[in-house]
C-alpha positions in Angstrom: -26.4 -35.6 -10.8 -24.1 -33.3 -11.8 -24.9 -30.1 -14.1 -23.2 -28.8 -16.9 -21.8 -25.1 -17.1 -24.3 -22.4 -18.0 -21.4 -20.1 -19.4 -18.0 -20.2 -20.3 -14.7 -19.2 -18.4 -14.2 -16.6 -21.0 -17.4 -15.1 -20.4 -17.0 -14.6 -17.0 -13.7 -13.4 -17.4 -15.3 -10.6 -19.5 -17.2 -9.7 -16.3 -14.1 -8.9 -14.1 -12.9 -5.3 -14.0 -16.0 -3.5 -13.3 -15.2 -0.6 -11.1 -17.1 1.0 -8.1 -15.9 2.8 -5.2 -18.1 3.3 -2.2 -21.3 2.2 -0.3 -24.6 3.3 -1.9 -27.8 4.7 -0.2 -29.6 1.9 -1.7 -29.4 -2.0 -3.1 -30.8 -4.1 -5.5 -31.1 -7.9 -4.6 -30.5 -10.5 -7.0 -31.2 -14.2 -5.9 -28.2 -16.2 -7.5 -29.5 -19.6 -6.8 -29.7 -21.7 -10.2 -33.1 -23.2 -11.2 -33.3 -27.1 -9.9 -31.1 -26.4 -6.9 -32.1 -27.5 -3.5 -29.9 -24.8 -1.7 -27.3 -22.7 -2.4 -24.6 -19.9 -0.6 -22.5 -17.1 -2.3 -19.3 -17.0 -0.5 -17.1 -14.4 -2.2 -17.3 -12.0 -5.2 -14.1 -10.2 -7.3 -14.9 -8.2 -10.3 -18.3 -9.2 -10.9 -18.1 -12.9 -10.5 -19.2 -14.6 -7.7 -18.3 -17.9 -5.7 -20.1 -20.5 -3.9 -21.7 -23.6 -3.9 -25.3 -24.9 -4.9 -27.0 -28.2 -3.9 -28.3 -30.2 -7.0 -28.6 -33.6 -5.0 -27.7 -34.4 -1.7 -24.0 -32.6 -2.0 -22.8 -29.0 -2.8 -21.4 -28.6 -6.0 -18.7 -25.7 -6.5 -19.9 -22.7 -8.6 -18.9 -19.6 -9.9 -21.8 -17.0 -11.2 -21.6 -14.1 -13.5 -24.5 -12.0 -11.7 -27.5 -14.1 -12.3 -28.7 -17.3 -11.3 -28.5 -18.4 -15.0 -24.9 -17.3 -15.7 -22.9 -19.7 -13.8 -20.1 -22.3 -14.1 -20.1 -25.7 -12.4 -16.6 -26.4 -11.5 -17.5 -29.5 -10.1 -18.4 -31.2 -13.3 -16.4 -34.4 -13.8 -14.1 -33.9 -10.9 -15.4 -36.7 -9.2 -15.7 -35.0 -5.8 -18.3 -35.9 -3.1 -18.8 -32.3 -2.3 -17.3 -29.2 -2.8 -17.6 -25.1 -2.1 -15.5 -22.1 -3.9 -14.9 -20.4 -0.9 -13.0 -17.5 -2.2 -12.3 -15.5 -5.1 -9.5 -12.8 -6.3 -8.5 -12.0 -9.6 -8.7 -15.0 -11.8 -8.0 -17.2 -8.5 -10.4 -19.4 -7.0 -9.9 -21.5 -3.7 -12.2 -24.5 -3.4 -12.6 -26.8 -0.7 -13.8 -30.5 -1.9 -14.5 -34.0 -0.2 -12.5 -36.8 -1.8 -12.5 -39.1 0.9 -11.0 -36.9 3.6 -11.1 -32.9 2.7 -8.8 -31.3 0.1 -7.9 -28.4 -0.9 -7.8 -26.6 -4.6 -6.5 -23.7 -6.5 -8.9 -22.8 -9.7 -7.8 -20.2 -12.1 -10.2 -18.6 -14.9 -7.6 -17.7 -17.1 -6.6 -21.3 -18.2 -9.2 -23.3 -16.0 -6.2 -25.0 -14.2 -6.9 -26.9 -11.2 -4.0 -27.3 -8.7 -4.5 -29.9 -5.8 -2.6 -27.7 -2.8 -3.3 -30.9 0.0 0.0 -32.5 -0.6 1.0 -35.1 2.0 -1.0 -33.3 5.0 -4.2 -35.4 5.9 -6.6 -32.9 5.2 -6.6 -29.3 3.9 -9.4 -26.7 3.6 -9.2 -23.5 1.8 -10.6 -20.2 2.9 -8.6 -17.2 1.3 -6.7 -16.1 -1.6 -5.1 -12.8 -3.3 -4.8 -13.3 -6.6 -2.0 -10.6 -7.3 0.6 -12.0 -4.9 -0.3 -16.0 -5.5 -1.2 -16.4 -2.0 -3.7 -18.8 -0.6 -4.5 -19.8 3.1 -6.6 -22.4 4.5 -6.0 -24.9 7.4 -4.8 -28.4 7.7 -4.3 -30.9 10.4 -1.3 -31.0 12.3 -0.3 -33.3 15.2 -2.3 -34.8 17.6 -5.1 -34.1 15.3 -5.0 -30.3 15.9 -5.7 -27.7 13.1 -3.0 -25.8 11.7 -2.9 -22.5 9.9 -1.3 -22.7 6.2 -0.2 -20.3 3.3 0.7 -21.6 -0.2 1.9 -19.8 -2.9 0.2 -21.9 -6.1 1.6 -25.5 -5.2 1.0 -27.8 -2.3 5.1 -28.0 -1.8 4.9 -24.2 -0.9 2.9 -24.8 2.1 4.1 -22.6 5.4 2.9 -23.6 8.8 1.5 -20.0 10.3 0.3 -21.4 13.3 1.8 -19.2 16.3 4.8 -20.6 18.2 3.3 -22.6 21.5 -0.3 -22.4 20.5 -2.4 -25.6 20.2 -4.3 -24.8 17.1 -5.3 -22.2 14.2 -7.1 -21.9 11.0 -6.8 -19.1 8.4 -10.0 -16.8 7.5 -8.2 -14.6 5.1 -5.2 -12.4 3.5 -4.2 -9.1 2.2 -1.2 -8.8 -0.3 1.1 -8.3 3.0 -0.4 -10.1 5.5 -2.5 -13.3 6.7 -5.5 -13.5 9.4 -6.9 -16.3 11.4 -8.0 -17.6 14.7 -6.6 -20.1 17.2 -6.4 -21.2 20.8 -3.2 -20.7 22.8 -4.0 -23.8 25.4 -6.7 -26.4 25.7 -8.5 -24.6 27.9 -8.3 -20.8 26.8 -10.5 -18.8 24.6 -10.4 -18.0 20.8 -8.0 -15.7 19.7 -7.5 -13.4 16.6 -4.1 -12.7 14.9 -2.4 -11.5 12.0 0.8 -13.1 10.7 3.2 -11.7 8.0 4.5 -14.5 6.2 6.0 -16.6 9.2 4.4 -18.0 12.4 6.5 -16.1 14.8 5.5 -12.8 12.8 2.1 -13.2 14.3 0.1 -10.4 16.2 -2.4 -11.0 18.7 -5.5 -8.7 18.2 -7.4 -9.8 21.0 -8.5 -6.5 22.7 -7.7 -6.1 26.4 -11.0 -7.3 28.7 -12.2 -9.2 26.3 -13.7 -12.9 27.1 -13.2 -14.2 23.6 -12.6 -12.6 20.0 -12.7 -13.8 16.2 -11.2 -12.3 12.9 -13.6 -13.2 9.9 -12.0 -11.1 7.2 -9.3 -8.4 6.3 -8.7 -6.0 3.4 -5.1 -4.1 3.0 -5.3 -2.2 6.4 -8.1 -3.4 8.2 -9.6 -6.8 9.9 -13.0 -7.1 10.9 -15.1 -9.8 13.1 -16.2 -10.1 16.7 -15.3 -9.6 20.3 -17.0 -10.8 23.6 -16.5 -8.3 26.4 -18.2 -9.2 29.6 -19.6 -6.0 30.2 -21.3 -6.1 26.8 -22.9 -9.7 27.3 -23.0 -10.5 23.7 -20.7 -10.5 20.8 -19.9 -7.2 19.1 -19.2 -6.4 15.5 -15.2 -5.0 15.3 -12.5 -3.5 13.2 -9.1 -3.5 13.8 -6.3 -1.9 12.2 -3.0 -4.4 12.7 -3.1 -4.2 16.7 -5.0 -5.1 19.6 -5.6 -1.6 20.8 -6.8 -0.4 17.4 -10.3 -2.2 17.6 -13.1 -0.3 17.3 -16.9 -1.3 18.3 -19.2 -1.6 15.4 -21.9 -2.9 16.9 -25.2 -1.1 16.0 -27.6 0.2 18.7 -30.5 -1.8 17.6 -28.9 -5.1 17.4 -28.4 -7.6 20.6 -25.7 -9.1 19.1 -23.4 -8.6 15.8 -20.2 -9.5 14.0 -18.8 -8.2 10.9 -17.3 -10.8 8.5 -15.8 -8.9 5.6 -14.3 -5.4 4.7 -12.7 -3.2 1.8 -11.9 0.2 1.4 -13.6 1.7 3.9 -17.1 -0.5 3.8 -17.7 -3.6 6.3 -20.4 -5.9 6.3 -21.7 -8.4 8.5 -24.8 -9.6 10.2 -26.6 -8.6 13.8 -29.4 -9.9 15.5 -32.6 -7.2 15.9 -32.8 -5.9 19.6 -36.4 -6.5 18.8 -36.0 -10.4 18.6 -36.2 -12.6 15.6 -33.5 -13.9 13.0 -30.4 -12.5 12.4 -30.1 -9.6 9.5 -27.4 -8.5 7.0 -25.5 -5.3 7.7 -23.3 -2.6 6.4 -20.9 -0.1 8.0 -18.8 2.5 6.7 -16.3 2.7 9.8 -18.5 3.2 12.6 -21.7 1.9 14.8 -23.6 4.8 14.0 -23.1 4.1 9.8 -24.8 0.8 10.3 -27.6 -0.2 7.9 -30.0 -3.2 7.6 -29.5 -4.9 4.5 -32.3 -7.5 5.2 -35.2 -4.9 4.3 -34.0 -5.1 0.6 -34.6 -8.6 0.4 -38.0 -8.7 1.9 -38.9 -5.9 -0.3 -37.7 -6.9 -3.5 -37.6 -10.9 -3.2 -40.3 -11.5 -0.3 -41.3 -11.8 2.8 -40.6 -15.7 2.8 -36.9 -15.0 3.3 -36.7 -14.5 7.2 -33.2 -14.3 7.8 -30.2 -12.9 5.8 -26.4 -13.4 6.2 -23.3 -11.6 4.6 -20.7 -13.7 3.7 -18.0 -11.3 1.7 -18.1 -7.9 -0.7 -16.8 -7.6 -4.0 -13.7 -5.2 -3.7 -13.9 -4.2 -7.5 -18.0 -3.9 -7.8 -18.6 -3.2 -4.0 -21.3 -5.8 -4.7 -22.2 -7.9 -1.2 -22.9 -11.9 -1.5 -24.2 -13.9 1.1 -27.5 -15.8 2.0 -31.2 -15.4 2.6 -32.7 -18.1 4.5 -36.3 -19.7 3.9 -37.6 -22.4 6.2 -38.9 -26.1 5.5 -40.7 -27.4 8.6 -38.1 -27.5 11.1 -35.0 -26.5 8.6 -33.6 -23.4 7.3 -32.9 -23.6 3.6 -29.9 -21.1 2.3 -30.3 -19.3 -1.1 -27.2 -17.5 -2.5 -28.1 -13.6 -2.9 -26.5 -10.7 -4.0 -27.0 -6.9 -3.1 -25.8 -4.3 -5.7 -25.4 -0.8 -5.4 -28.3 1.1 -6.8 -27.5 4.1 -8.8 -28.5 7.5 -7.4 -29.8 10.3 -9.2 -27.1 12.4 -7.8 -25.6 15.4 -9.2 -22.5 15.1 -7.6 -21.8 11.8 -8.7 -19.2 13.1 -11.1 -17.9 10.4 -12.7 -21.2 8.5 -13.0 -20.3 5.5 -11.1 -23.3 5.4 -8.6 -21.3 6.8 -5.5 -19.9 10.0 -4.3 -16.3 10.0 -2.7 -12.7 11.4 -3.7 -13.0 10.2 -7.4 -15.6 12.7 -8.1 -14.0 15.6 -6.4 -10.7 14.4 -8.0 -12.2 14.2 -11.7 -13.9 17.6 -11.4 -11.0 19.6 -9.7 -8.6 18.4 -12.7 -11.1 19.6 -15.0 -12.1 22.7 -13.1 -8.2 23.8 -13.2 -7.9 23.5 -16.9 -10.9 25.5 -17.3 -12.6 22.6 -19.4 -16.2 22.8 -19.9 -16.4 19.3 -18.5 -16.4 21.4 -15.2 -19.4 23.6 -16.5 -21.0 22.2 -13.3 -24.3 24.8 -13.5 -24.3 24.4 -17.4 -23.7 28.2 -18.1 -21.5 28.3 -20.8 -18.5 29.3 -18.6 -16.2 27.6 -15.6 -15.8 29.9 -12.6 -16.1 29.9 -9.0 -20.1 29.2 -9.0 -19.9 25.8 -10.8 -16.7 24.9 -8.0 -19.5 26.4 -5.2 -22.4 24.5 -6.4 -20.4 21.3 -7.0 -18.6 21.5 -3.3 -22.6 22.0 -2.0 -23.7 18.9 -3.5 -20.6 16.8 -2.6 -20.4 18.0 1.1 -24.3 16.4 1.0 -23.1 13.3 -0.2 -25.4 14.3 -3.2 
């Protein structure tokens, strides 16, 4: 049974544009699953709007949320789709994979609620990534011999470009930035998976597979970095990794407390992913800020705030505007794992160095303070003594260097 929309597209649009800057010390967790849904997943986020799907019957319906389980918009309503999921969002663009006989890929726009079928003449298309500012969408289609191909679009089915590296037997897209696209593929029928970047054409590809790796995969990207996982024979299990455009640039993010790990998304120095604890048990969500030593377990916030019935957590994406992290928390029903859409939101720290009061301490706070300090503005009177001088600068710098 279809569910009607609970919020308007206009209401969702008003959420866009909330500003955040970095990772916080603590996180607030929100269960996004709507009432009446049997299961759900949040798969992406942008500007305070989250995308994913929920099952109200046997099949998934593509949803947009505005930060709560009651504030959602059902894109599937009236479409005649057997099942669908909103896989990624950027700006006012949402890409959807739906089943209508075979798989079909769609572009939905919040600004005018338009829906464009990107499938064209390809037998089956699934969408995975979007960059709204450049009107770029990426996904996967079916090529010769029923093998997958990596595809790029610019708003229409007719704009489709095959980005599968020359000579490779198959490929699939996972995301894109304003200038490049990322995916995974196989060079031969007997080979292992290889991550790569393309710059708008198939011949432009760059193989990201690190030296000595048994296999590797990329899962997401921002404007400068790519994240995923690498299996080195010496490691035994997969390690979360980050690249900056070349195979040699790989950085191992594997936490010291993990048996295996993988990174799935990143933005502006923050990486998110999942790991299996070395102590055993189910997978946990994790966040990093550039190195293995910075890994923080996000699962703890779910169990403490939502309850111990959520035995596994999984990250799927990060909001590049608000730095909200979206994903899934699992409960069990007999032998089955049941997914529930959730979101981690940065909690506001009580921190004097948060000069612009955006809940984060970073270069924006330093620049804001320095600008007022140079002008002698009382807004830079950090110690509240009625003067702007070196005492204010020294005190601010002390808190800034301490991260609070």
